[in-house]
PyMOL Python script that loads the backbone (N, CA, C, O; Angstrom):
from pymol import cmd

cmd.read_pdbstr("""\
ATOM      1  N   MET A   1       0.854  -1.175   0.000  1.00  0.00           N
ATOM      2  CA  MET A   1       0.000   0.000   0.000  1.00  0.00           C
ATOM      3  C   MET A   1       0.898   1.236   0.000  1.00  0.00           C
ATOM      4  O   MET A   1       1.784   1.372   0.843  1.00  0.00           O
ATOM      5  N   ASP A   2       0.658   2.126  -0.950  1.00  0.00           N
ATOM      6  CA  ASP A   2       1.474   3.337  -1.008  1.00  0.00           C
ATOM      7  C   ASP A   2       1.013   4.333   0.055  1.00  0.00           C
ATOM      8  O   ASP A   2      -0.053   4.173   0.649  1.00  0.00           O
ATOM      9  N   HIS A   3       1.823   5.354   0.285  1.00  0.00           N
ATOM     10  CA  HIS A   3       1.536   6.295   1.369  1.00  0.00           C
ATOM     11  C   HIS A   3       0.261   7.106   1.119  1.00  0.00           C
ATOM     12  O   HIS A   3      -0.414   7.484   2.076  1.00  0.00           O
ATOM     13  N   ILE A   4      -0.078   7.377  -0.114  1.00  0.00           N
ATOM     14  CA  ILE A   4      -1.299   8.125  -0.411  1.00  0.00           C
ATOM     15  C   ILE A   4      -2.531   7.287  -0.065  1.00  0.00           C
ATOM     16  O   ILE A   4      -3.477   7.793   0.538  1.00  0.00           O
ATOM     17  N   THR A   5      -2.521   6.026  -0.440  1.00  0.00           N
ATOM     18  CA  THR A   5      -3.628   5.131  -0.107  1.00  0.00           C
ATOM     19  C   THR A   5      -3.726   4.942   1.396  1.00  0.00           C
ATOM     20  O   THR A   5      -4.826   4.875   1.946  1.00  0.00           O
ATOM     21  N   PHE A   6      -2.582   4.857   2.063  1.00  0.00           N
ATOM     22  CA  PHE A   6      -2.581   4.724   3.524  1.00  0.00           C
ATOM     23  C   PHE A   6      -3.226   5.934   4.181  1.00  0.00           C
ATOM     24  O   PHE A   6      -4.045   5.781   5.087  1.00  0.00           O
ATOM     25  N   ILE A   7      -2.871   7.128   3.739  1.00  0.00           N
ATOM     26  CA  ILE A   7      -3.447   8.350   4.308  1.00  0.00           C
ATOM     27  C   ILE A   7      -4.958   8.386   4.058  1.00  0.00           C
ATOM     28  O   ILE A   7      -5.729   8.713   4.960  1.00  0.00           O
ATOM     29  N   GLY A   8      -5.373   8.054   2.847  1.00  0.00           N
ATOM     30  CA  GLY A   8      -6.799   8.022   2.532  1.00  0.00           C
ATOM     31  C   GLY A   8      -7.541   6.995   3.361  1.00  0.00           C
ATOM     32  O   GLY A   8      -8.651   7.249   3.829  1.00  0.00           O
ATOM     33  N   SER A   9      -6.933   5.841   3.543  1.00  0.00           N
ATOM     34  CA  SER A   9      -7.556   4.789   4.349  1.00  0.00           C
ATOM     35  C   SER A   9      -7.660   5.200   5.810  1.00  0.00           C
ATOM     36  O   SER A   9      -8.679   4.950   6.455  1.00  0.00           O
ATOM     37  N   ALA A  10      -6.615   5.827   6.336  1.00  0.00           N
ATOM     38  CA  ALA A  10      -6.640   6.296   7.726  1.00  0.00           C
ATOM     39  C   ALA A  10      -7.716   7.366   7.908  1.00  0.00           C
ATOM     40  O   ALA A  10      -8.433   7.366   8.909  1.00  0.00           O
ATOM     41  N   ALA A  11      -7.825   8.267   6.951  1.00  0.00           N
ATOM     42  CA  ALA A  11      -8.864   9.295   7.011  1.00  0.00           C
ATOM     43  C   ALA A  11     -10.251   8.659   6.957  1.00  0.00           C
ATOM     44  O   ALA A  11     -11.157   9.076   7.679  1.00  0.00           O
ATOM     45  N   ALA A  12     -10.414   7.659   6.110  1.00  0.00           N
ATOM     46  CA  ALA A  12     -11.702   6.966   5.984  1.00  0.00           C
ATOM     47  C   ALA A  12     -12.085   6.281   7.290  1.00  0.00           C
ATOM     48  O   ALA A  12     -13.244   6.330   7.701  1.00  0.00           O
ATOM     49  N   VAL A  13     -11.128   5.650   7.937  1.00  0.00           N
ATOM     50  CA  VAL A  13     -11.401   4.989   9.221  1.00  0.00           C
ATOM     51  C   VAL A  13     -11.817   6.021  10.264  1.00  0.00           C
ATOM     52  O   VAL A  13     -12.788   5.811  10.991  1.00  0.00           O
ATOM     53  N   CYS A  14     -11.092   7.129  10.341  1.00  0.00           N
ATOM     54  CA  CYS A  14     -11.407   8.155  11.339  1.00  0.00           C
ATOM     55  C   CYS A  14     -12.790   8.757  11.122  1.00  0.00           C
ATOM     56  O   CYS A  14     -13.573   8.854  12.066  1.00  0.00           O
ATOM     57  N   THR A  15     -13.099   9.158   9.903  1.00  0.00           N
ATOM     58  CA  THR A  15     -14.385   9.808   9.668  1.00  0.00           C
ATOM     59  C   THR A  15     -15.551   8.830   9.786  1.00  0.00           C
ATOM     60  O   THR A  15     -16.642   9.218  10.203  1.00  0.00           O
ATOM     61  N   THR A  16     -15.334   7.593   9.430  1.00  0.00           N
ATOM     62  CA  THR A  16     -16.391   6.586   9.564  1.00  0.00           C
ATOM     63  C   THR A  16     -16.634   6.261  11.033  1.00  0.00           C
ATOM     64  O   THR A  16     -17.781   6.206  11.475  1.00  0.00           O
ATOM     65  N   MET A  17     -15.580   6.050  11.775  1.00  0.00           N
ATOM     66  CA  MET A  17     -15.708   5.687  13.188  1.00  0.00           C
ATOM     67  C   MET A  17     -16.252   6.834  14.028  1.00  0.00           C
ATOM     68  O   MET A  17     -16.745   6.608  15.133  1.00  0.00           O
ATOM     69  N   ALA A  18     -16.171   8.056  13.524  1.00  0.00           N
ATOM     70  CA  ALA A  18     -16.703   9.204  14.253  1.00  0.00           C
ATOM     71  C   ALA A  18     -18.211   9.078  14.468  1.00  0.00           C
ATOM     72  O   ALA A  18     -18.747   9.658  15.412  1.00  0.00           O
ATOM     73  N   PHE A  19     -18.897   8.332  13.611  1.00  0.00           N
ATOM     74  CA  PHE A  19     -20.336   8.163  13.741  1.00  0.00           C
ATOM     75  C   PHE A  19     -20.727   7.085  14.748  1.00  0.00           C
ATOM     76  O   PHE A  19     -21.859   7.075  15.233  1.00  0.00           O
ATOM     77  N   LEU A  20     -19.829   6.202  15.060  1.00  0.00           N
ATOM     78  CA  LEU A  20     -20.156   5.090  15.939  1.00  0.00           C
ATOM     79  C   LEU A  20     -20.676   5.527  17.310  1.00  0.00           C
ATOM     80  O   LEU A  20     -21.678   4.975  17.764  1.00  0.00           O
ATOM     81  N   PRO A  21     -20.048   6.491  17.994  1.00  0.00           N
ATOM     82  CA  PRO A  21     -20.598   6.910  19.292  1.00  0.00           C
ATOM     83  C   PRO A  21     -22.031   7.446  19.196  1.00  0.00           C
ATOM     84  O   PRO A  21     -22.839   7.220  20.096  1.00  0.00           O
ATOM     85  N   GLN A  22     -22.343   8.154  18.111  1.00  0.00           N
ATOM     86  CA  GLN A  22     -23.703   8.675  17.945  1.00  0.00           C
ATOM     87  C   GLN A  22     -24.690   7.553  17.707  1.00  0.00           C
ATOM     88  O   GLN A  22     -25.799   7.580  18.241  1.00  0.00           O
ATOM     89  N   VAL A  23     -24.308   6.571  16.919  1.00  0.00           N
ATOM     90  CA  VAL A  23     -25.170   5.418  16.668  1.00  0.00           C
ATOM     91  C   VAL A  23     -25.448   4.677  17.971  1.00  0.00           C
ATOM     92  O   VAL A  23     -26.591   4.320  18.255  1.00  0.00           O
ATOM     93  N   ILE A  24     -24.422   4.452  18.746  1.00  0.00           N
ATOM     94  CA  ILE A  24     -24.584   3.760  20.028  1.00  0.00           C
ATOM     95  C   ILE A  24     -25.487   4.552  20.962  1.00  0.00           C
ATOM     96  O   ILE A  24     -26.357   3.986  21.623  1.00  0.00           O
ATOM     97  N   ARG A  25     -25.280   5.849  21.014  1.00  0.00           N
ATOM     98  CA  ARG A  25     -26.097   6.692  21.900  1.00  0.00           C
ATOM     99  C   ARG A  25     -27.571   6.679  21.488  1.00  0.00           C
ATOM    100  O   ARG A  25     -28.460   6.552  22.330  1.00  0.00           O
ATOM    101  N   VAL A  26     -27.816   6.813  20.180  1.00  0.00           N
ATOM    102  CA  VAL A  26     -29.202   6.792  19.690  1.00  0.00           C
ATOM    103  C   VAL A  26     -29.826   5.424  19.954  1.00  0.00           C
ATOM    104  O   VAL A  26     -30.986   5.340  20.357  1.00  0.00           O
ATOM    105  N   TYR A  27     -29.071   4.365  19.733  1.00  0.00           N
ATOM    106  CA  TYR A  27     -29.576   3.012  19.976  1.00  0.00           C
ATOM    107  C   TYR A  27     -29.968   2.823  21.437  1.00  0.00           C
ATOM    108  O   TYR A  27     -31.022   2.265  21.739  1.00  0.00           O
ATOM    109  N   ARG A  28     -29.109   3.294  22.338  1.00  0.00           N
ATOM    110  CA  ARG A  28     -29.359   3.099  23.773  1.00  0.00           C
ATOM    111  C   ARG A  28     -30.480   3.990  24.310  1.00  0.00           C
ATOM    112  O   ARG A  28     -31.323   3.533  25.082  1.00  0.00           O
ATOM    113  N   THR A  29     -30.490   5.259  23.902  1.00  0.00           N
ATOM    114  CA  THR A  29     -31.412   6.224  24.504  1.00  0.00           C
ATOM    115  C   THR A  29     -32.685   6.458  23.704  1.00  0.00           C
ATOM    116  O   THR A  29     -33.696   6.900  24.251  1.00  0.00           O
ATOM    117  N   LYS A  30     -32.638   6.163  22.412  1.00  0.00           N
ATOM    118  CA  LYS A  30     -33.756   6.469  21.492  1.00  0.00           C
ATOM    119  C   LYS A  30     -34.034   7.969  21.451  1.00  0.00           C
ATOM    120  O   LYS A  30     -35.104   8.383  21.005  1.00  0.00           O
ATOM    121  N   HIS A  31     -33.092   8.785  21.908  1.00  0.00           N
ATOM    122  CA  HIS A  31     -33.245  10.239  21.952  1.00  0.00           C
ATOM    123  C   HIS A  31     -32.593  10.860  20.721  1.00  0.00           C
ATOM    124  O   HIS A  31     -31.386  10.733  20.517  1.00  0.00           O
ATOM    125  N   THR A  32     -33.398  11.527  19.908  1.00  0.00           N
ATOM    126  CA  THR A  32     -32.882  12.171  18.690  1.00  0.00           C
ATOM    127  C   THR A  32     -33.335  13.614  18.568  1.00  0.00           C
ATOM    128  O   THR A  32     -33.138  14.242  17.528  1.00  0.00           O
ATOM    129  N   HIS A  33     -33.935  14.140  19.610  1.00  0.00           N
ATOM    130  CA  HIS A  33     -34.509  15.493  19.571  1.00  0.00           C
ATOM    131  C   HIS A  33     -33.492  16.549  19.133  1.00  0.00           C
ATOM    132  O   HIS A  33     -33.837  17.449  18.368  1.00  0.00           O
ATOM    133  N   ASP A  34     -32.274  16.457  19.593  1.00  0.00           N
ATOM    134  CA  ASP A  34     -31.262  17.474  19.306  1.00  0.00           C
ATOM    135  C   ASP A  34     -30.564  17.291  17.962  1.00  0.00           C
ATOM    136  O   ASP A  34     -29.717  18.104  17.592  1.00  0.00           O
ATOM    137  N   LEU A  35     -30.907  16.245  17.233  1.00  0.00           N
ATOM    138  CA  LEU A  35     -30.276  15.999  15.941  1.00  0.00           C
ATOM    139  C   LEU A  35     -31.073  16.683  14.834  1.00  0.00           C
ATOM    140  O   LEU A  35     -32.303  16.701  14.864  1.00  0.00           O
ATOM    141  N   SER A  36     -30.370  17.238  13.871  1.00  0.00           N
ATOM    142  CA  SER A  36     -31.010  17.963  12.782  1.00  0.00           C
ATOM    143  C   SER A  36     -31.447  17.003  11.675  1.00  0.00           C
ATOM    144  O   SER A  36     -30.621  16.316  11.075  1.00  0.00           O
ATOM    145  N   LEU A  37     -32.744  16.965  11.414  1.00  0.00           N
ATOM    146  CA  LEU A  37     -33.272  16.121  10.347  1.00  0.00           C
ATOM    147  C   LEU A  37     -32.749  16.539   8.975  1.00  0.00           C
ATOM    148  O   LEU A  37     -32.298  15.679   8.219  1.00  0.00           O
ATOM    149  N   PRO A  38     -32.793  17.834   8.621  1.00  0.00           N
ATOM    150  CA  PRO A  38     -32.263  18.209   7.301  1.00  0.00           C
ATOM    151  C   PRO A  38     -30.774  17.860   7.135  1.00  0.00           C
ATOM    152  O   PRO A  38     -30.341  17.467   6.051  1.00  0.00           O
ATOM    153  N   MET A  39     -30.005  18.005   8.208  1.00  0.00           N
ATOM    154  CA  MET A  39     -28.586  17.688   8.129  1.00  0.00           C
ATOM    155  C   MET A  39     -28.383  16.212   7.793  1.00  0.00           C
ATOM    156  O   MET A  39     -27.554  15.880   6.946  1.00  0.00           O
ATOM    157  N   TYR A  40     -29.127  15.333   8.445  1.00  0.00           N
ATOM    158  CA  TYR A  40     -28.951  13.898   8.196  1.00  0.00           C
ATOM    159  C   TYR A  40     -29.473  13.487   6.820  1.00  0.00           C
ATOM    160  O   TYR A  40     -28.926  12.568   6.212  1.00  0.00           O
ATOM    161  N   VAL A  41     -30.508  14.142   6.322  1.00  0.00           N
ATOM    162  CA  VAL A  41     -30.990  13.855   4.963  1.00  0.00           C
ATOM    163  C   VAL A  41     -29.920  14.242   3.946  1.00  0.00           C
ATOM    164  O   VAL A  41     -29.579  13.459   3.060  1.00  0.00           O
ATOM    165  N   ILE A  42     -29.401  15.445   4.083  1.00  0.00           N
ATOM    166  CA  ILE A  42     -28.363  15.919   3.157  1.00  0.00           C
ATOM    167  C   ILE A  42     -27.100  15.081   3.301  1.00  0.00           C
ATOM    168  O   ILE A  42     -26.470  14.732   2.303  1.00  0.00           O
ATOM    169  N   PHE A  43     -26.729  14.757   4.525  1.00  0.00           N
ATOM    170  CA  PHE A  43     -25.523  13.966   4.754  1.00  0.00           C
ATOM    171  C   PHE A  43     -25.642  12.576   4.136  1.00  0.00           C
ATOM    172  O   PHE A  43     -24.704  12.096   3.500  1.00  0.00           O
ATOM    173  N   CYS A  44     -26.795  11.928   4.320  1.00  0.00           N
ATOM    174  CA  CYS A  44     -26.996  10.601   3.727  1.00  0.00           C
ATOM    175  C   CYS A  44     -26.882  10.664   2.208  1.00  0.00           C
ATOM    176  O   CYS A  44     -26.278   9.786   1.591  1.00  0.00           O
ATOM    177  N   ALA A  45     -27.457  11.694   1.609  1.00  0.00           N
ATOM    178  CA  ALA A  45     -27.364  11.855   0.153  1.00  0.00           C
ATOM    179  C   ALA A  45     -25.904  12.042  -0.266  1.00  0.00           C
ATOM    180  O   ALA A  45     -25.454  11.437  -1.240  1.00  0.00           O
ATOM    181  N   GLY A  46     -25.173  12.870   0.460  1.00  0.00           N
ATOM    182  CA  GLY A  46     -23.775  13.109   0.140  1.00  0.00           C
ATOM    183  C   GLY A  46     -22.917  11.863   0.281  1.00  0.00           C
ATOM    184  O   GLY A  46     -22.074  11.585  -0.572  1.00  0.00           O
ATOM    185  N   VAL A  47     -23.127  11.121   1.345  1.00  0.00           N
ATOM    186  CA  VAL A  47     -22.358   9.896   1.568  1.00  0.00           C
ATOM    187  C   VAL A  47     -22.683   8.851   0.492  1.00  0.00           C
ATOM    188  O   VAL A  47     -21.794   8.143   0.018  1.00  0.00           O
ATOM    189  N   LEU A  48     -23.955   8.764   0.117  1.00  0.00           N
ATOM    190  CA  LEU A  48     -24.335   7.851  -0.962  1.00  0.00           C
ATOM    191  C   LEU A  48     -23.626   8.230  -2.262  1.00  0.00           C
ATOM    192  O   LEU A  48     -23.117   7.365  -2.975  1.00  0.00           O
ATOM    193  N   LEU A  49     -23.597   9.519  -2.561  1.00  0.00           N
ATOM    194  CA  LEU A  49     -22.907   9.978  -3.774  1.00  0.00           C
ATOM    195  C   LEU A  49     -21.402   9.707  -3.704  1.00  0.00           C
ATOM    196  O   LEU A  49     -20.795   9.326  -4.704  1.00  0.00           O
ATOM    197  N   TRP A  50     -20.802   9.900  -2.529  1.00  0.00           N
ATOM    198  CA  TRP A  50     -19.382   9.575  -2.362  1.00  0.00           C
ATOM    199  C   TRP A  50     -19.139   8.086  -2.593  1.00  0.00           C
ATOM    200  O   TRP A  50     -18.140   7.698  -3.199  1.00  0.00           O
ATOM    201  N   GLY A  51     -20.051   7.266  -2.110  1.00  0.00           N
ATOM    202  CA  GLY A  51     -19.936   5.823  -2.323  1.00  0.00           C
ATOM    203  C   GLY A  51     -20.009   5.464  -3.793  1.00  0.00           C
ATOM    204  O   GLY A  51     -19.247   4.626  -4.275  1.00  0.00           O
ATOM    205  N   ILE A  52     -20.923   6.099  -4.504  1.00  0.00           N
ATOM    206  CA  ILE A  52     -21.028   5.878  -5.948  1.00  0.00           C
ATOM    207  C   ILE A  52     -19.749   6.341  -6.642  1.00  0.00           C
ATOM    208  O   ILE A  52     -19.240   5.667  -7.538  1.00  0.00           O
ATOM    209  N   TYR A  53     -19.243   7.477  -6.226  1.00  0.00           N
ATOM    210  CA  TYR A  53     -17.976   7.980  -6.776  1.00  0.00           C
ATOM    211  C   TYR A  53     -16.855   6.970  -6.544  1.00  0.00           C
ATOM    212  O   TYR A  53     -16.080   6.679  -7.455  1.00  0.00           O
ATOM    213  N   GLY A  54     -16.769   6.440  -5.337  1.00  0.00           N
ATOM    214  CA  GLY A  54     -15.754   5.438  -5.028  1.00  0.00           C
ATOM    215  C   GLY A  54     -15.885   4.211  -5.897  1.00  0.00           C
ATOM    216  O   GLY A  54     -14.883   3.656  -6.347  1.00  0.00           O
ATOM    217  N   PHE A  55     -17.116   3.781  -6.139  1.00  0.00           N
ATOM    218  CA  PHE A  55     -17.358   2.633  -7.011  1.00  0.00           C
ATOM    219  C   PHE A  55     -16.915   2.929  -8.445  1.00  0.00           C
ATOM    220  O   PHE A  55     -16.255   2.108  -9.083  1.00  0.00           O
ATOM    221  N   LEU A  56     -17.286   4.106  -8.941  1.00  0.00           N
ATOM    222  CA  LEU A  56     -16.945   4.463 -10.320  1.00  0.00           C
ATOM    223  C   LEU A  56     -15.444   4.641 -10.528  1.00  0.00           C
ATOM    224  O   LEU A  56     -14.923   4.366 -11.609  1.00  0.00           O
ATOM    225  N   THR A  57     -14.748   5.105  -9.481  1.00  0.00           N
ATOM    226  CA  THR A  57     -13.293   5.289  -9.590  1.00  0.00           C
ATOM    227  C   THR A  57     -12.519   4.081  -9.071  1.00  0.00           C
ATOM    228  O   THR A  57     -11.288   4.072  -9.072  1.00  0.00           O
ATOM    229  N   LYS A  58     -13.256   3.061  -8.629  1.00  0.00           N
ATOM    230  CA  LYS A  58     -12.666   1.829  -8.106  1.00  0.00           C
ATOM    231  C   LYS A  58     -11.732   2.088  -6.915  1.00  0.00           C
ATOM    232  O   LYS A  58     -10.670   1.478  -6.788  1.00  0.00           O
ATOM    233  N   SER A  59     -12.164   3.008  -6.054  1.00  0.00           N
ATOM    234  CA  SER A  59     -11.389   3.340  -4.864  1.00  0.00           C
ATOM    235  C   SER A  59     -11.978   2.596  -3.666  1.00  0.00           C
ATOM    236  O   SER A  59     -12.994   3.005  -3.105  1.00  0.00           O
ATOM    237  N   LEU A  60     -11.333   1.514  -3.290  1.00  0.00           N
ATOM    238  CA  LEU A  60     -11.827   0.673  -2.207  1.00  0.00           C
ATOM    239  C   LEU A  60     -11.988   1.428  -0.887  1.00  0.00           C
ATOM    240  O   LEU A  60     -13.017   1.255  -0.234  1.00  0.00           O
ATOM    241  N   PRO A  61     -11.022   2.263  -0.453  1.00  0.00           N
ATOM    242  CA  PRO A  61     -11.219   2.991   0.811  1.00  0.00           C
ATOM    243  C   PRO A  61     -12.460   3.885   0.778  1.00  0.00           C
ATOM    244  O   PRO A  61     -13.192   3.962   1.764  1.00  0.00           O
ATOM    245  N   ILE A  62     -12.696   4.548  -0.330  1.00  0.00           N
ATOM    246  CA  ILE A  62     -13.866   5.421  -0.435  1.00  0.00           C
ATOM    247  C   ILE A  62     -15.141   4.596  -0.444  1.00  0.00           C
ATOM    248  O   ILE A  62     -16.119   4.967   0.206  1.00  0.00           O
ATOM    249  N   MET A  63     -15.151   3.491  -1.163  1.00  0.00           N
ATOM    250  CA  MET A  63     -16.338   2.637  -1.212  1.00  0.00           C
ATOM    251  C   MET A  63     -16.693   2.087   0.165  1.00  0.00           C
ATOM    252  O   MET A  63     -17.840   2.189   0.599  1.00  0.00           O
ATOM    253  N   ILE A  64     -15.726   1.514   0.842  1.00  0.00           N
ATOM    254  CA  ILE A  64     -15.980   0.879   2.139  1.00  0.00           C
ATOM    255  C   ILE A  64     -16.380   1.908   3.192  1.00  0.00           C
ATOM    256  O   ILE A  64     -17.373   1.733   3.898  1.00  0.00           O
ATOM    257  N   ALA A  65     -15.602   2.975   3.291  1.00  0.00           N
ATOM    258  CA  ALA A  65     -15.888   3.993   4.307  1.00  0.00           C
ATOM    259  C   ALA A  65     -17.268   4.594   4.112  1.00  0.00           C
ATOM    260  O   ALA A  65     -18.013   4.767   5.077  1.00  0.00           O
ATOM    261  N   ASN A  66     -17.609   4.910   2.888  1.00  0.00           N
ATOM    262  CA  ASN A  66     -18.904   5.549   2.652  1.00  0.00           C
ATOM    263  C   ASN A  66     -20.060   4.577   2.756  1.00  0.00           C
ATOM    264  O   ASN A  66     -21.164   4.977   3.126  1.00  0.00           O
ATOM    265  N   ALA A  67     -19.844   3.330   2.444  1.00  0.00           N
ATOM    266  CA  ALA A  67     -20.902   2.336   2.643  1.00  0.00           C
ATOM    267  C   ALA A  67     -21.216   2.200   4.128  1.00  0.00           C
ATOM    268  O   ALA A  67     -22.383   2.192   4.519  1.00  0.00           O
ATOM    269  N   LEU A  68     -20.176   2.093   4.957  1.00  0.00           N
ATOM    270  CA  LEU A  68     -20.380   1.973   6.407  1.00  0.00           C
ATOM    271  C   LEU A  68     -20.976   3.242   6.994  1.00  0.00           C
ATOM    272  O   LEU A  68     -21.880   3.180   7.826  1.00  0.00           O
ATOM    273  N   THR A  69     -20.469   4.395   6.562  1.00  0.00           N
ATOM    274  CA  THR A  69     -20.994   5.665   7.056  1.00  0.00           C
ATOM    275  C   THR A  69     -22.444   5.845   6.630  1.00  0.00           C
ATOM    276  O   THR A  69     -23.257   6.350   7.403  1.00  0.00           O
ATOM    277  N   PHE A  70     -22.778   5.435   5.404  1.00  0.00           N
ATOM    278  CA  PHE A  70     -24.159   5.529   4.923  1.00  0.00           C
ATOM    279  C   PHE A  70     -25.087   4.683   5.790  1.00  0.00           C
ATOM    280  O   PHE A  70     -26.168   5.133   6.167  1.00  0.00           O
ATOM    281  N   ILE A  71     -24.674   3.481   6.099  1.00  0.00           N
ATOM    282  CA  ILE A  71     -25.497   2.600   6.937  1.00  0.00           C
ATOM    283  C   ILE A  71     -25.727   3.230   8.311  1.00  0.00           C
ATOM    284  O   ILE A  71     -26.854   3.258   8.807  1.00  0.00           O
ATOM    285  N   MET A  72     -24.664   3.730   8.917  1.00  0.00           N
ATOM    286  CA  MET A  72     -24.801   4.328  10.251  1.00  0.00           C
ATOM    287  C   MET A  72     -25.643   5.597  10.216  1.00  0.00           C
ATOM    288  O   MET A  72     -26.503   5.791  11.075  1.00  0.00           O
ATOM    289  N   SER A  73     -25.406   6.462   9.234  1.00  0.00           N
ATOM    290  CA  SER A  73     -26.164   7.708   9.169  1.00  0.00           C
ATOM    291  C   SER A  73     -27.617   7.448   8.785  1.00  0.00           C
ATOM    292  O   SER A  73     -28.513   8.160   9.240  1.00  0.00           O
ATOM    293  N   LEU A  74     -27.859   6.444   7.960  1.00  0.00           N
ATOM    294  CA  LEU A  74     -29.230   6.076   7.610  1.00  0.00           C
ATOM    295  C   LEU A  74     -29.973   5.534   8.838  1.00  0.00           C
ATOM    296  O   LEU A  74     -31.163   5.795   9.014  1.00  0.00           O
ATOM    297  N   TYR A  75     -29.270   4.786   9.676  1.00  0.00           N
ATOM    298  CA  TYR A  75     -29.863   4.306  10.925  1.00  0.00           C
ATOM    299  C   TYR A  75     -30.271   5.492  11.807  1.00  0.00           C
ATOM    300  O   TYR A  75     -31.386   5.541  12.327  1.00  0.00           O
ATOM    301  N   ILE A  76     -29.353   6.437  11.962  1.00  0.00           N
ATOM    302  CA  ILE A  76     -29.651   7.613  12.792  1.00  0.00           C
ATOM    303  C   ILE A  76     -30.822   8.395  12.184  1.00  0.00           C
ATOM    304  O   ILE A  76     -31.711   8.840  12.911  1.00  0.00           O
ATOM    305  N   LEU A  77     -30.829   8.561  10.872  1.00  0.00           N
ATOM    306  CA  LEU A  77     -31.921   9.258  10.202  1.00  0.00           C
ATOM    307  C   LEU A  77     -33.248   8.533  10.439  1.00  0.00           C
ATOM    308  O   LEU A  77     -34.260   9.164  10.744  1.00  0.00           O
ATOM    309  N   GLY A  78     -33.236   7.230  10.301  1.00  0.00           N
ATOM    310  CA  GLY A  78     -34.445   6.452  10.548  1.00  0.00           C
ATOM    311  C   GLY A  78     -34.950   6.604  11.968  1.00  0.00           C
ATOM    312  O   GLY A  78     -36.153   6.731  12.195  1.00  0.00           O
ATOM    313  N   MET A  79     -34.040   6.589  12.918  1.00  0.00           N
ATOM    314  CA  MET A  79     -34.420   6.765  14.317  1.00  0.00           C
ATOM    315  C   MET A  79     -34.938   8.178  14.563  1.00  0.00           C
ATOM    316  O   MET A  79     -35.871   8.376  15.341  1.00  0.00           O
ATOM    317  N   LYS A  80     -34.336   9.150  13.903  1.00  0.00           N
ATOM    318  CA  LYS A  80     -34.790  10.544  14.032  1.00  0.00           C
ATOM    319  C   LYS A  80     -36.226  10.663  13.551  1.00  0.00           C
ATOM    320  O   LYS A  80     -37.044  11.318  14.196  1.00  0.00           O
ATOM    321  N   ILE A  81     -36.537  10.042  12.435  1.00  0.00           N
ATOM    322  CA  ILE A  81     -37.898  10.083  11.898  1.00  0.00           C
ATOM    323  C   ILE A  81     -38.852   9.306  12.803  1.00  0.00           C
ATOM    324  O   ILE A  81     -39.965   9.757  13.074  1.00  0.00           O
ATOM    325  N   ARG A  82     -38.415   8.151  13.263  1.00  0.00           N
ATOM    326  CA  ARG A  82     -39.270   7.306  14.098  1.00  0.00           C
ATOM    327  C   ARG A  82     -39.598   7.950  15.446  1.00  0.00           C
ATOM    328  O   ARG A  82     -40.739   7.870  15.899  1.00  0.00           O
ATOM    329  N   TYR A  83     -38.633   8.576  16.083  1.00  0.00           N
ATOM    330  CA  TYR A  83     -38.823   9.139  17.420  1.00  0.00           C
ATOM    331  C   TYR A  83     -38.986  10.657  17.424  1.00  0.00           C
ATOM    332  O   TYR A  83     -38.722  11.313  18.432  1.00  0.00           O
ATOM    333  N   LYS A  84     -39.417  11.202  16.307  1.00  0.00           N
ATOM    334  CA  LYS A  84     -39.588  12.646  16.195  1.00  0.00           C
ATOM    335  C   LYS A  84     -40.673  13.148  17.113  1.00  0.00           C
ATOM    336  O   LYS A  84     -40.949  14.347  17.145  1.00  0.00           O
TER     337      LYS A  84
END
""", "prot")
cmd.dss("prot")
cmd.show_as("cartoon", "prot")
cmd.util.cbc("prot")
cmd.orient("prot")
């Protein structure tokens, strides 16, 4: 793995894992009042587009990171809608 791919992969791990504490908190508390619905809608769309971009450019770090981030953010969005 070259240094550029390593940096991209490390960045992907950090930004993807940043959502994990929020997912855990929402799962445990079912509290989503303070989360912005428009932000999560726009974010999910952006992450989905990044994932498509990663697929089209055959960039595995981008594909994996955005697929995982999309799943986590979609979960939070779903919980936000459910417990609104």
